[in-house]
DRENPA-3360 file (N, C-alpha, C; in nm, 2 decimals, always signed):
BEGIN
1 = XXXXXXXX = +12.62/-9.55/-5.82/+12.76/-9.59/-5.78/+12.82/-9.69/-5.88 ~ +12.74/-9.79/-5.92/+12.79/-9.88/-6.02/+12.82/-9.81/-6.15 ~ +12.73/-9.72/-6.19/+12.75/-9.65/-6.32/+12.88/-9.57/-6.31 ~ +12.91/-9.50/-6.20/+13.03/-9.43/-6.19/+13.15/-9.52/-6.20 ~ +13.15/-9.64/-6.14/+13.26/-9.73/-6.15/+13.28/-9.78/-6.29 ~ +13.17/-9.81/-6.36/+13.19/-9.85/-6.50/+13.25/-9.74/-6.59 ~ +13.21/-9.61/-6.56/+13.27/-9.50/-6.64/+13.41/-9.48/-6.60 ~ +13.45/-9.50/-6.47/+13.59/-9.49/-6.43/+13.67/-9.60/-6.50;
9 = XXXXXXXX = +13.62/-9.72/-6.50/+13.69/-9.83/-6.57/+13.72/-9.80/-6.72 ~ +13.61/-9.75/-6.78/+13.63/-9.72/-6.93/+13.73/-9.60/-6.95 ~ +13.73/-9.51/-6.86/+13.81/-9.39/-6.88/+13.95/-9.42/-6.83 ~ +13.98/-9.53/-6.76/+14.11/-9.56/-6.72/+14.14/-9.51/-6.58 ~ +14.05/-9.46/-6.51/+14.07/-9.41/-6.38/+14.10/-9.52/-6.28 ~ +14.04/-9.63/-6.30/+14.07/-9.75/-6.21/+14.16/-9.84/-6.30 ~ +14.29/-9.84/-6.26/+14.39/-9.91/-6.34/+14.38/-10.06/-6.33 ~ +14.36/-10.11/-6.20/+14.36/-10.26/-6.19/+14.28/-10.29/-6.06;
17 = XXXXXXXX = +14.23/-10.40/-6.06/+14.16/-10.45/-5.94/+14.26/-10.56/-5.88 ~ +14.30/-10.53/-5.76/+14.40/-10.62/-5.69/+14.34/-10.75/-5.64 ~ +14.39/-10.86/-5.68/+14.34/-10.99/-5.63/+14.41/-11.01/-5.49 ~ +14.33/-11.07/-5.40/+14.39/-11.10/-5.27/+14.51/-11.20/-5.29 ~ +14.61/-11.18/-5.21/+14.73/-11.27/-5.22/+14.71/-11.38/-5.13 ~ +14.78/-11.49/-5.16/+14.78/-11.61/-5.07/+14.84/-11.58/-4.94 ~ +14.78/-11.62/-4.83/+14.83/-11.59/-4.70/+14.97/-11.66/-4.68 ~ +15.05/-11.59/-4.61/+15.18/-11.65/-4.57/+15.16/-11.76/-4.46;
25 = XXXXXXXX = +15.24/-11.86/-4.47/+15.23/-11.97/-4.37/+15.34/-11.95/-4.27 ~ +15.32/-12.02/-4.16/+15.43/-12.01/-4.06/+15.56/-12.08/-4.11 ~ +15.54/-12.19/-4.19/+15.66/-12.25/-4.24/+15.74/-12.16/-4.34 ~ +15.67/-12.09/-4.42/+15.73/-12.00/-4.52/+15.81/-11.89/-4.44 ~ +15.75/-11.84/-4.34/+15.82/-11.73/-4.26/+15.94/-11.79/-4.19 ~ +15.92/-11.91/-4.13/+16.04/-11.97/-4.06/+16.15/-12.00/-4.15 ~ +16.12/-12.05/-4.27/+16.22/-12.07/-4.37/+16.30/-11.95/-4.41 ~ +16.22/-11.84/-4.43/+16.29/-11.71/-4.46/+16.37/-11.66/-4.35;
33 = XXXXXXXX = +16.33/-11.68/-4.23/+16.41/-11.64/-4.11/+16.54/-11.72/-4.11 ~ +16.53/-11.84/-4.14/+16.66/-11.93/-4.14/+16.75/-11.87/-4.25 ~ +16.70/-11.84/-4.36/+16.78/-11.78/-4.47/+16.85/-11.65/-4.43 ~ +16.77/-11.57/-4.36/+16.84/-11.44/-4.31/+16.95/-11.48/-4.21 ~ +16.92/-11.57/-4.12/+17.02/-11.61/-4.02/+17.15/-11.67/-4.09 ~ +17.13/-11.75/-4.19/+17.24/-11.81/-4.26/+17.33/-11.71/-4.33 ~ +17.26/-11.60/-4.37/+17.34/-11.49/-4.43/+17.39/-11.38/-4.33 ~ +17.38/-11.42/-4.20/+17.44/-11.33/-4.10/+17.35/-11.21/-4.07;
41 = XXXXXXXX = +17.22/-11.22/-4.11/+17.13/-11.11/-4.08/+17.02/-11.15/-3.98 ~ +16.98/-11.06/-3.90/+16.87/-11.08/-3.81/+16.74/-11.05/-3.87 ~ +16.65/-11.15/-3.88/+16.52/-11.12/-3.95/+16.43/-11.03/-3.86 ~ +16.36/-10.93/-3.93/+16.27/-10.84/-3.86/+16.14/-10.84/-3.94 ~ +16.04/-10.79/-3.88/+15.91/-10.78/-3.95/+15.93/-10.70/-4.08 ~ +16.00/-10.59/-4.07/+16.02/-10.51/-4.19/+16.10/-10.58/-4.30 ~ +16.20/-10.65/-4.26/+16.28/-10.72/-4.37/+16.20/-10.84/-4.43 ~ +16.12/-10.90/-4.35/+16.03/-11.01/-4.40/+15.93/-10.95/-4.49;
49 = XXXXXXXX = +15.87/-10.84/-4.45/+15.77/-10.78/-4.54/+15.83/-10.73/-4.67 ~ +15.95/-10.68/-4.67/+16.02/-10.64/-4.79/+16.05/-10.76/-4.88 ~ +16.09/-10.87/-4.82/+16.13/-10.99/-4.89/+16.01/-11.05/-4.96 ~ +15.90/-11.07/-4.88/+15.78/-11.14/-4.93/+15.70/-11.04/-5.02 ~ +15.70/-10.92/-4.99/+15.62/-10.82/-5.06/+15.47/-10.84/-5.03 ~ +15.44/-10.91/-4.93/+15.30/-10.93/-4.89/+15.29/-10.98/-4.75 ~ +15.18/-10.98/-4.69/+15.16/-11.03/-4.55/+15.13/-10.91/-4.46 ~ +15.06/-10.94/-4.36/+15.03/-10.84/-4.26/+15.14/-10.84/-4.15;
57 = XXXXXXXX = +15.15/-10.72/-4.09/+15.26/-10.71/-3.98/+15.22/-10.79/-3.86 ~ +15.09/-10.81/-3.83/+15.06/-10.89/-3.72/+15.09/-11.04/-3.74 ~ +15.07/-11.09/-3.86/+15.10/-11.23/-3.90/+15.25/-11.25/-3.89 ~ +15.32/-11.15/-3.95/+15.47/-11.16/-3.96/+15.53/-11.16/-3.81 ~ +15.47/-11.07/-3.73/+15.52/-11.06/-3.59/+15.49/-11.19/-3.52 ~ +15.37/-11.25/-3.53/+15.34/-11.37/-3.46/+15.43/-11.49/-3.50 ~ +15.46/-11.50/-3.63/+15.54/-11.62/-3.67/+15.69/-11.59/-3.65 ~ +15.73/-11.46/-3.65/+15.87/-11.43/-3.62/+15.89/-11.47/-3.47;
65 = XXXXXXXX = +15.79/-11.44/-3.39/+15.81/-11.47/-3.24/+15.81/-11.62/-3.22 ~ +15.73/-11.70/-3.30/+15.74/-11.84/-3.28/+15.87/-11.90/-3.33 ~ +15.93/-11.84/-3.43/+16.06/-11.88/-3.48/+16.17/-11.85/-3.38 ~ +16.16/-11.73/-3.32/+16.26/-11.69/-3.22/+16.25/-11.78/-3.09 ~ +16.12/-11.82/-3.06/+16.10/-11.91/-2.95/+16.17/-12.05/-2.97 ~ +16.16/-12.09/-3.10/+16.23/-12.22/-3.13/+16.38/-12.21/-3.13 ~ +16.43/-12.09/-3.15/+16.58/-12.07/-3.15/+16.63/-12.08/-3.00 ~ +16.54/-12.05/-2.91/+16.58/-12.04/-2.77/+16.58/-12.18/-2.70;
73 = X = +16.52/-12.28/-2.77/+16.51/-12.42/-2.71/+16.63/-12.50/-2.75;
% end
């Protein structure tokens, strides 16, 4: 298996090894939600994912919900 991987690397079949990205924080997501709201847009999981280019849908959903909860207070 390792030998195959080395051959693939040399032949260019494996183009890059993706490094894990830094997890998004609740504060980052809340800030982006505020920016969407200031621009007259409603933030959604998909718009946040598009804007950040990273992050899991479950994390984005969780923090979007906490932001919306703060808006109702």
